[in-house]
N, C-alpha and C positions, 0 to 999 in steps of 0.2 A: 504494500500500500504506500502510495506516495505521500509526501509531506502535506500537500494541499488536501488530499483525501482524509488524512489523519486529523488535520485541523478542523475540517468541516464536520467530521463525525464527532469530534470532541465538543464542538459548539452545539450540535444537535442534542448530545447527551446532557450537556449542561442546561440547556433550555428546558428539556423534559423534566429534569430534576428540579429546576426552579419552579416550573409549573406545578409539580406535585407538592412542593413545599407551600406555595401560595394557596393551592386548593385546600391543603390541610389547615392553613391559617384562616381561610374563609369558613371552614366547617366549624371550627371552635372559635368562640369570641376571643378568648385569650388562651394561648397555650404556652407551656414552658419549654425550655430547652431540654429539660429532663424528659418531658412527655414525648418530644420528638425523638430523643435518643432511645427511649423505651420502645417506640414504634419501629424504629430502624432495627433495633436489636432483635425484636420478634420477627421482622421480615427476613432478616439474614441469618437467623439462628442455625438453620440447617446447612448453611454454606461453610466452606473451608474458612478457618479462622483468619488467614491472611486476606482473603477476599472480603470477608466480613468487615475487617478493620478498614480496608481501602474504601469500601462502599460507605461506611459510617463517616469517614473523613470527607468524602466527596459530598455527602448530604449536608454536613455541617459547613463545608465551604460554600455550597449553594445558598444556604441560609445566610451566611455572612455577606455574600455578594448581593443578595436581596436587601439586606439592611443597608449596605453601602450605597446602593442605587436608590434608596428611599422607598422601596416597595413594602418593606416590613419595618416596624420600629420596635425598639426594646423599651420596656418599662420595667425596670428592676430585672427580675428574672423571667418576665413574661414577654412574649412577642405578639404583636397584633398587626393586622393588615392596614396599610395607609390608604388614603383616597387614590393615590397614584397606583398602588398595588391592586386596588379593586378595578381600576380602569384597564390595567395591563391584563389581569385575569379575564376580564370581560372580552378584551380583544382576542386573547388566545382561545376563548370558548367560541367566539364567532368563527375563527378559522377552522375549528373542528366541526362546525355545524354541517349536517348532511340533509339534503332535501329528500323527502320520501319519494320513492320511485314506484309508480303503480305497475301492475303486471302487464297491462295492455296500454299501448299508446293510442291516444285519441286522434292522432293525425294533425294536430295543431302545434305551431311553433310559438314559443313565448320569446318576444324580442324586447330587449332593454336598450334604450337610447338615453345617454346622459350627456349633458353639456355643462360641465362644472368649470367656472372661469379659471384662468391661469393663476390668479392670486390665491386660489384655494387648491393648489397643486397637490399638497400632502393628502387632502381629503380625497381628491380624484384618484390618487394612487392607492389609498385604502380601499376605495370602492372597487377598483380593478382587482386588487389582491383578494378581496372577499369574494367577488364573483368567480374568480379563477379557482379559489379554494372550494367553493360550494359545488362547482362542476359546470359552470357556464362555459361556452366556447365563444371566443372573440371573432366576430366577423370583420369588423373594421375598427378603427381607433377607439371609438366610443359606442360601438354597437355590439351587443352580446346576445347570444341565443341559447335557449334551453327547450327541450321538447315536452316537459311536463308542467303541470300546474304549480306555480310558485308565487301566486299573488300574496299570500300571507307573509312569505319571506320578504317580498319586495316592500310590503307595507312596513314591516319591522326595520328593514334597511333604511327606508326613507325617514322613519322616526328616529332611529339611532344616530344616523349621520346628519340629520336635519337638511335633507336635500329634496324636499317635496316637489318643487317645481322643476328642479334640474334633471329629474329622472322620469322618463316616460316608459310605460309598460304597455306593450302591444301584443295582441293575439292574432297570429297570421294563419290563414288556412293553408297557404302554400308559400314556399320560398323557391325561387328560381335556382336551378342546379343544386338541389339539396342532397344529392346522393352521398357526397362526402360527409355531410352532417349526419345523415341516417347511419352511415357506417361508424362514425365517431361515437355517437350515442348508443349504437346498436339497437336502433328502433326501426321497425318496418311496418308499413300499413298492412292491416289485415284484410 
């Protein structure tokens, strides 16, 4: 494995660990370092002792990184989630969201068109990343397509990102040259 591959896998492992620690912090209103250590100990009890120690240290290092970045805060021996931490956890949960896929396709395409101004570029990139993570396919720069009903998701997206007028949701009966789209989504008319 090359150096870049190792660095990328290390970043992924660290972010998954941080996500787990943040989720634990959200579950409990306040939790102690000892409680975190006890959970880790139980999780890795069956593993080799050296592996167990390494995992334990990596979880504590993830916790410390979250404190340094302001996502968790220490209050004596307790840890709690900050407002910034809640936002980050919510962002991670949005990335993991999956739209339900019905057994049978109704033959209609759901098209999203958004026009977010240049001065809100970060928001535009967040919208793109969210759509990509959920499973939409990009047709053009700000045109995305999906074969199944996703109106509820779009309503939530508009509310969360406050982009009501900037995003249009269309239901199309047909799209010209849609063979590659049907192959991509593995949907075929019955």
